[in-house]
C-alpha positions as MATLAB code, in Angstrom:
seq = 'MTDEYELIKGCISKDARCQRILFDKYAGKMMSVCLRYANDSMEAEDMIQDAFIKVYQYIGQFKFEGAFEGWIRRIVVNTAIRYLEKKKIRFHDIDDNSLNTPKIEAQAYTHLGEDDLMKLINRLPDGYRLVFNLNVIEGYSHEEIAGMLNIQAGTSRSQLVKARKMLQHQILQLQKIAV';
ca = [
      13.252  -20.284   16.843;
      11.369  -20.929   13.755;
       7.718  -21.828   15.150;
       6.149  -19.153   14.379;
       3.599  -19.946   17.364;
       6.488  -20.163   19.818;
       7.591  -16.318   18.007;
       4.168  -14.954   18.685;
       3.850  -16.261   22.103;
       7.506  -14.766   22.910;
       6.180  -11.508   21.625;
       3.167  -11.525   23.585;
       5.965  -11.587   26.468;
       7.918   -8.775   25.383;
      10.782  -11.142   24.723;
      13.134   -8.472   22.803;
      14.762  -11.485   21.058;
      11.565  -12.627   19.715;
      10.490   -9.170   18.551;
      13.965   -8.680   16.995;
      13.245  -11.982   14.839;
       9.866  -11.098   13.963;
      10.967   -7.692   12.564;
      13.780   -9.188   10.859;
      11.449  -11.976    9.208;
       8.689   -9.252    8.292;
      10.263   -5.941    8.235;
      11.557   -6.380    4.309;
       8.274   -7.455    2.930;
       6.181   -4.798    4.868;
       8.540   -2.096    3.894;
       7.693   -2.641    0.376;
       3.861   -1.969    1.410;
       4.757    1.074    2.798;
       7.120    2.379    0.148;
       3.572    2.417   -2.113;
       1.884    4.330    0.417;
       4.617    6.739    1.205;
       6.471    9.758   -0.862;
       9.984    8.420   -0.169;
      12.064    5.923    1.362;
      12.279    8.085    4.835;
       8.417    8.423    5.166;
       8.194    4.561    4.551;
      10.484    3.806    7.168;
       8.684    6.384    9.695;
       5.582    4.450    9.079;
       7.213    0.925    9.530;
       8.538    1.937   12.585;
       5.061    3.183   14.012;
       3.190   -0.084   12.115;
       5.916   -2.616   14.180;
       5.066   -0.910   17.379;
       1.517   -1.503   17.312;
       1.947   -5.522   16.214;
       4.107   -5.522   19.227;
       1.763   -3.473   21.084;
      -1.610   -5.473   19.553;
       0.283   -9.041   19.059;
      -1.802  -10.598   22.507;
      -4.871   -9.743   19.968;
      -3.795  -12.219   17.250;
      -6.196  -15.238   17.567;
      -4.246  -17.534   15.643;
      -6.834  -17.792   12.836;
      -5.497  -17.061    9.142;
      -2.127  -15.918    8.443;
      -0.085  -14.176   10.879;
       1.651  -12.285    7.768;
      -1.992  -11.263    6.425;
      -2.285   -9.693   10.164;
       1.034   -7.627   10.306;
      -0.023   -6.576    6.531;
      -3.418   -4.833    7.874;
      -1.681   -3.002   10.742;
       0.913   -1.522    8.261;
      -1.801   -0.815    5.937;
      -3.805    1.005    8.076;
      -0.851    2.693    9.986;
      -0.082    3.879    6.400;
      -3.453    5.450    5.779;
      -3.773    7.030    9.172;
      -0.058    8.551    8.405;
      -1.657    9.805    4.947;
      -4.402   11.149    7.011;
      -2.576   13.174    8.981;
      -1.223   14.905    5.675;
      -4.716   15.709    5.150;
      -4.971   13.907    1.611;
      -7.705   15.300   -0.443;
      -9.667   13.375   -2.735;
     -10.034   15.850   -5.508;
     -10.232   15.964   -9.592;
      -7.510   16.563  -11.431;
      -8.352   18.541  -14.405;
      -6.121   17.214  -17.143;
      -7.670   16.573  -20.592;
      -4.847   14.286  -20.926;
      -6.248   11.658  -19.232;
      -8.766   11.030  -22.126;
      -6.367    8.776  -23.712;
      -7.323    5.592  -25.441;
      -7.022    2.115  -23.515;
      -3.484    0.531  -24.317;
      -3.349   -3.037  -25.488;
      -1.889   -5.620  -23.158;
       1.248   -6.401  -25.125;
       2.325   -2.785  -23.850;
       2.844   -3.516  -20.456;
       5.094   -6.712  -21.295;
       7.953   -3.897  -21.878;
       7.558   -2.623  -18.476;
       9.214   -4.125  -15.533;
       7.596   -4.471  -11.652;
      10.026   -1.515  -10.604;
       9.056    0.584  -13.770;
       5.498   -0.024  -13.083;
       5.765    1.091   -9.145;
       7.848    4.156  -10.150;
       4.429    5.161  -12.490;
       2.211    4.415   -9.237;
       4.268    6.367   -7.120;
       3.664    9.257   -9.154;
       0.498    9.056   -8.713;
      -1.604   11.894   -6.894;
      -1.964   10.834   -3.186;
      -5.676   10.268   -3.494;
      -5.346    8.152   -6.618;
      -2.105    6.208   -5.421;
      -4.058    5.483   -2.009;
      -7.311    4.084   -3.588;
      -5.174    2.492   -6.302;
      -2.994    0.230   -3.904;
      -6.018   -0.242   -1.579;
      -8.269   -1.916   -4.385;
      -5.605   -3.157   -6.975;
      -2.763   -4.543   -5.098;
      -4.536   -5.038   -1.319;
      -7.533   -6.231   -2.583;
      -9.803   -4.228   -0.795;
     -13.375   -3.558   -2.131;
     -14.819    0.319   -2.790;
     -16.803   -0.360    0.254;
     -14.160   -1.339    2.527;
     -11.816    1.348    1.079;
     -14.602    4.050    1.805;
     -15.019    2.706    5.823;
     -11.165    2.881    5.695;
     -10.987    6.634    4.468;
     -13.859    7.891    5.756;
     -15.419    8.598    1.949;
     -18.281    7.680   -0.413;
     -17.679    4.497   -2.425;
     -18.513    6.210   -5.559;
     -14.925    8.421   -4.096;
     -13.378    5.394   -4.207;
     -14.278    4.134   -7.697;
     -13.388    7.479   -9.551;
     -10.350    7.865   -7.909;
      -9.532    4.149   -9.102;
     -10.470    5.048  -12.641;
      -9.006    8.384  -12.870;
      -5.619    6.623  -11.099;
      -5.974    3.751  -14.171;
      -6.363    6.605  -16.773;
      -3.296    8.566  -15.380;
      -1.161    5.506  -15.058;
      -2.281    4.655  -19.074;
      -1.493    8.029  -20.129;
       2.158    7.831  -18.366;
       3.079    4.053  -20.079;
       1.762    5.847  -23.219;
       4.462    8.421  -22.792;
       6.796    5.895  -21.894;
       6.035    4.107  -25.328;
       6.317    7.039  -27.224;
       9.895    7.586  -25.947;
      11.056    4.021  -26.380;
      10.232    4.043  -30.037;
];
């Protein structure tokens, strides 16, 4: 069964075989999304489980407009956000003078692989990481992030600036070690 329309209709009818196929088709990509928000793989597994329960619960609301994968991704991201809200993430300033580092030349990034960069992003404090992921990776505006997280758009902007500075500092530290 490769036709997405039939697969979705089967899931709407609660066909377990269709649900399994849907999970197998999208779980890997969506697990990658969860790993960006989670502190570890077990937390990401909890997020992905909750997200797919919601996908199956609300699949009847999919209007066959736009990409189905995008619809699933939005549920996954919102589930991850709700999961993190339960942990009472605070958006606060980290008083660290080391964040006042110079900008890095573009060539510095060429030495880092995607996995290395994701590890650095995952080391960010929860609030920084959440805003960074939502804005830079998922493409949400600061106004959308503010609505999703119940914060001010200015808070989202400042968290992103600080996340970028912290990432720059981490990259500079890696370069000092590598040289």
